[in-house]
N, C-alpha and C positions, 0 to 999 in steps of 0.2 A: 504494500500500500504506500502511496506517495505522501501521505499526511503525517506530520510529526505529532500532532495532538488531535484526538477525536473526542468531542463532547457529545454525549447523548443525554438529552434532557427529557423529563417525564417518562422515565423508563418503566414505571409501575413495579419495579423490583422492590420487594420488602427487605430482603437481606442484602447487605453490602456485597456479599460474595456471589450473588446471582450474576451469571453471565461473565465472570472474570476471565474465562478462557476463550472468549469470543474472538480476540485478535492476537495472533501469534506475533511475538516480537514487541509487544506493548505491555507496559505495567498498568494494571487497573487501579483506580481510586474511585471511591463512591460515597454516596450518602443515600441510604435506603429511604423508600417512600413511606407514607403513613397509611395505615389501614383504618378506614372510617367505620366500617361495619365488620362483623365477624365473618361474613361470607363474601363480601364484595372484593374487588381488586384494590390494589394499593393506589394511592394518589401520589403524584410527584416522583421523586427519585432522580438521582444524578449519577452518571457514570462517565468517568474521564479515562481515556487510554493515552498514555504518553510513551513514545518510542523508548525502548529500554536504554539505548545509548544516550538519551537526553535526560533521563531521570536524575542523574547526578547534579543537574542544575535546579531541580525542583525539590523544595523542602515543604512537605505537607504541614500546614498550620492546623494544629488541633483546635477545634472549636465546638461549642455546643449549639451553634446556630444551625438549625436543621434544614435551612433552605440554601446552603452554599457549601462548596468545597473550595478551600483556599490554599494557595501555595506562595511561598517566598521564592522568587526566581533569582538565581545567582547572576551577578553582573557579567560573568564570563560568557553567558549565552548571548547577550545583546549589547554589552557595554554599559548597562545600567541596571541596578537592582530594581525590581518591581514586584508587585503582588499580582497574582493571577487568580481571579475570583470567578468561579462558575456557579451560577445560581438558577434555581427554579422557584419562582414565586407563584403560589396558588392564586386564583382570582380573588379579588377583594370580596370579603364576606364569606369565604369558603369555610365549611365546617372543619377543615384541617386545622385552622387556627385555634380551635377549642378554647374560646374565651379570652385569648390574648388579643392584642391589637389585631384588628381584622384587615389591616391594610399592609400587605407585604412590603410595599415600597418604604413605609415608615420603619418597619422592622429591619429591612436591609440597610437603610440609612444609619440606624443605630449601630448595627454591626460594623459598617464601614468606618464610622467614627471611632469605634474601639480599635479597629485595625490601624487607623491613622495615628492614634495615640501610641500604639506599640511599635509601629514602623513609620516614624515621622518623615524619613527621607526617601521613602519608596513611592513611586508612582503606582497607580492602580489600573489594571486592565480588567474590566468587568464585562462578563459575557453570560449568556444564558437565555432563559425564557422568563420574561417579566410579566407575562399575561396582560400586556397592554391592550386595552380596548380602543382600537383606532377607527372603528366604523369603516368609512370608505377612504381613509387616508393611508399612505404607505406605512407599513410596519417594519421598514428597513431604512437605513440612512441613504437618502436620495443623492446628495452630493458628498460622497464619501471621500475622505482623505486620510492621510496618515500623520498629519502634523500633531494630532492630539494623542498619539500612541507612544508608549515608552520603547517600542522596538520597531521603529519605522522600516528598517531594512529587512525585517522578517515577514512583513505583511504585504500582500498584494491586494490592491483595491479590486472589488468586484465591479464589473461593468454590466449591469443589467437594470432593466426597468420593468418590473412586474406589476401589472395592474392589480389593485386591491379589490377583491370581491368577497367581502366578509358579510356574515349575517349578524354581526354585532348590532345590537340595538342600543348600546350605550352611546351617549353623546360625546 
């Protein structure tokens, strides 16, 4: 496979070890999903596969935030230390939140603030599924560029324009 990192979001895997052997030559990292009912499938779940030869640059950050898997990335990879955060946020008001703040963006913001306190000199590369309700607006970066990324030489901008055809009723 030609990709260095593969992020799978909303895997529905309950156990972190589910699907670990899916990609040869990659080390898996994950955050299991949440089971809302005794008999239903899991909600959420994050699985990240990093090429084994690159794992020496990625240090997993232990955290209790159930909606993200985070890494400290060594500056030897891109010339700059940064945090790589992969997230899955359930939709606003989801039963997954179980009485805590029901807006995942606020929870993620709190988590990122804690990371910034612990790693004040690191840039943050945030990716994943934010469950944004965009209705008929694009749910991708239209005029993409690399000026805001901590590793500009490692990222190739996508050149696509996909029309948004959502059934979102949220404004």
